[in-house]
C-alpha positions as CSV (number, residue, x, y, z in Angstrom):
1,X,0.0,0.0,0.0
2,X,1.3,3.4,-1.0
3,X,-0.1,6.6,0.5
4,X,-0.5,9.1,-2.3
5,X,-2.1,12.6,-2.6
6,X,-3.7,11.8,-5.9
7,X,-7.3,12.0,-4.7
8,X,-6.7,15.3,-2.8
9,X,-4.9,16.8,-5.8
10,X,-7.6,15.6,-8.2
11,X,-10.4,17.0,-6.0
12,X,-8.5,20.3,-5.5
13,X,-8.4,20.7,-9.3
14,X,-12.1,19.9,-9.6
15,X,-11.5,16.8,-11.7
16,X,-13.5,13.6,-11.7
17,X,-11.7,10.3,-11.8
18,X,-12.9,10.0,-15.4
19,X,-11.5,13.4,-16.4
20,X,-8.1,12.7,-14.7
21,X,-7.9,9.3,-16.4
22,X,-8.6,10.9,-19.8
23,X,-6.0,13.7,-19.2
24,X,-3.4,11.2,-18.0
25,X,-4.2,8.7,-20.8
26,X,-4.8,5.8,-18.3
27,X,-7.9,3.9,-17.4
28,X,-10.4,5.0,-14.7
29,X,-9.6,1.7,-13.0
30,X,-6.0,2.7,-12.7
31,X,-6.9,6.0,-11.1
32,X,-9.2,4.1,-8.7
33,X,-6.4,1.7,-7.8
34,X,-3.9,4.5,-7.2
35,X,-6.3,6.4,-5.0
36,X,-7.0,3.3,-3.0
37,X,-3.3,3.0,-2.2
38,X,-2.2,0.3,-4.7
39,X,1.2,0.7,-6.2
40,X,1.6,2.0,-9.8
41,X,4.4,1.9,-12.3
42,X,6.8,4.8,-12.7
43,X,5.3,5.5,-16.1
44,X,1.8,5.6,-14.7
45,X,2.8,7.9,-11.9
46,X,4.5,10.3,-14.4
47,X,1.4,10.4,-16.6
48,X,-0.9,11.1,-13.6
49,X,1.5,13.8,-12.2
50,X,1.7,15.4,-15.6
51,X,-2.1,15.5,-15.9
52,X,-2.4,17.1,-12.5
53,X,0.4,19.6,-13.3
54,X,2.6,18.5,-10.4
55,X,5.9,16.5,-10.0
56,X,5.8,12.8,-9.1
57,X,7.3,13.9,-5.7
58,X,4.0,15.8,-5.0
59,X,2.0,12.7,-5.4
60,X,3.4,11.1,-2.2
61,X,2.4,11.9,1.3
62,X,5.9,11.1,2.6
63,X,8.3,11.7,-0.2
64,X,11.2,11.1,2.2
65,X,10.5,7.4,2.6
66,X,13.4,5.4,1.1
67,X,11.3,3.4,-1.3
68,X,9.4,6.4,-2.5
69,X,12.6,8.4,-2.8
70,X,14.2,5.9,-5.1
71,X,11.1,5.6,-7.3
72,X,10.8,9.4,-7.5
73,X,14.4,9.8,-8.5
74,X,14.1,7.1,-11.2
75,X,10.8,8.6,-12.4
76,X,12.2,12.2,-12.5
77,X,15.3,10.9,-14.5
78,X,13.2,9.1,-17.0
79,X,10.8,12.0,-17.5
80,X,13.6,14.5,-18.0
81,X,15.3,12.3,-20.6
82,X,12.0,12.0,-22.5
83,X,11.2,15.7,-22.2
84,X,14.6,16.6,-23.5
85,X,14.5,14.2,-26.4
86,X,11.0,15.3,-27.3
87,X,11.9,19.0,-27.2
88,X,14.9,18.3,-29.5
89,X,12.7,16.6,-32.0
90,X,10.0,19.2,-31.7
91,X,12.5,22.0,-32.2
92,X,13.9,20.2,-35.3
93,X,10.3,20.1,-36.7
94,X,9.8,23.8,-36.0
95,X,13.1,24.7,-37.8
96,X,12.4,22.5,-40.8
97,X,8.9,24.0,-41.1
98,X,10.2,27.5,-40.8
99,X,12.8,26.9,-43.4
100,X,10.3,25.4,-45.9
101,X,7.9,28.2,-45.2
102,X,10.4,30.9,-46.0
103,X,11.6,29.2,-49.1
104,X,8.1,28.7,-50.5
105,X,7.1,32.3,-49.8
106,X,10.3,33.7,-51.3
107,X,9.9,31.6,-54.5
108,X,6.3,32.6,-54.7
109,X,7.2,36.3,-54.2
110,X,9.9,36.0,-56.8
111,X,7.3,34.9,-59.4
112,X,5.5,38.2,-59.1
113,X,7.5,40.1,-61.8
114,X,6.8,37.3,-64.3
115,X,3.1,37.8,-64.1
116,X,1.5,40.8,-65.8
117,X,-2.0,42.2,-66.0
118,X,-4.9,41.4,-63.7
119,X,-3.4,38.1,-62.5
120,X,-0.6,39.9,-60.7
121,X,-3.2,41.3,-58.2
122,X,-4.7,37.9,-57.7
123,X,-1.3,36.3,-57.1
124,X,-0.3,39.2,-54.8
125,X,-3.5,38.6,-52.7
126,X,-2.8,34.8,-52.6
127,X,0.8,35.6,-51.5
128,X,-0.5,37.7,-48.6
129,X,-3.1,35.0,-47.8
130,X,-0.3,32.4,-47.8
131,X,1.4,34.2,-45.0
132,X,-1.9,34.2,-43.0
133,X,-2.7,30.6,-43.7
134,X,0.7,29.1,-42.8
135,X,0.5,29.7,-39.0
136,X,-2.9,27.9,-38.5
137,X,-1.6,25.2,-40.8
138,X,1.5,24.8,-38.6
139,X,-0.7,24.6,-35.5
140,X,-2.9,22.0,-37.2
141,X,0.1,19.9,-38.2
142,X,1.5,20.0,-34.7
143,X,-1.8,19.0,-33.0
144,X,-2.8,16.3,-35.5
145,X,0.4,14.9,-36.7
146,X,3.5,15.8,-34.7
147,X,2.1,15.6,-31.1
148,X,0.5,12.1,-31.5
149,X,3.8,10.7,-32.9
150,X,5.8,12.3,-30.1
151,X,3.3,11.1,-27.5
152,X,3.7,7.6,-28.8
153,X,7.5,7.8,-28.9
154,X,7.8,9.5,-25.5
155,X,4.8,8.2,-23.4
156,X,5.8,9.8,-20.2
157,X,5.4,13.2,-21.8
158,X,1.9,12.6,-23.3
159,X,-0.1,14.2,-20.5
160,X,2.3,17.0,-19.8
161,X,1.2,20.6,-20.5
162,X,4.9,21.6,-21.0
163,X,5.8,18.9,-23.4
164,X,6.5,21.2,-26.4
165,X,8.5,23.8,-24.4
166,X,12.1,23.8,-23.4
167,X,12.7,23.3,-19.7
168,X,15.4,26.0,-19.7
């Protein structure tokens, strides 16, 4: 039996067990077991802590207990490795997207002098529209393509709100 603060933290945040389970990407039964004092894996504790917006250390009533201290240290280490690796991959995506974005817009803008007449105004409006469309397109790509892949590759980061931000 492990004494945790999961129920108290969940209630303080106004979440039901179902809402916490969904945010943590675990089953409701897992939340029930953890709240009842049953032991959970390091990965599960990381996911629940991330969904609650706290560190794994904050989940335990007595974080100084030797067994908890070792688990917390291992958990923190694993989480930091995954967050760092995820951030590096995410940063690479952002750089690649930015580079492609600039190249496309420069090539498109360079084509303006080749077009004469009424089509030049249409192409100019499309060029300005391209600038306005690219940012929402980038957000869509992150939410629907990049995040799910990184969540699968780095499961401890899946429920974290800071998963796409540098820890520095």
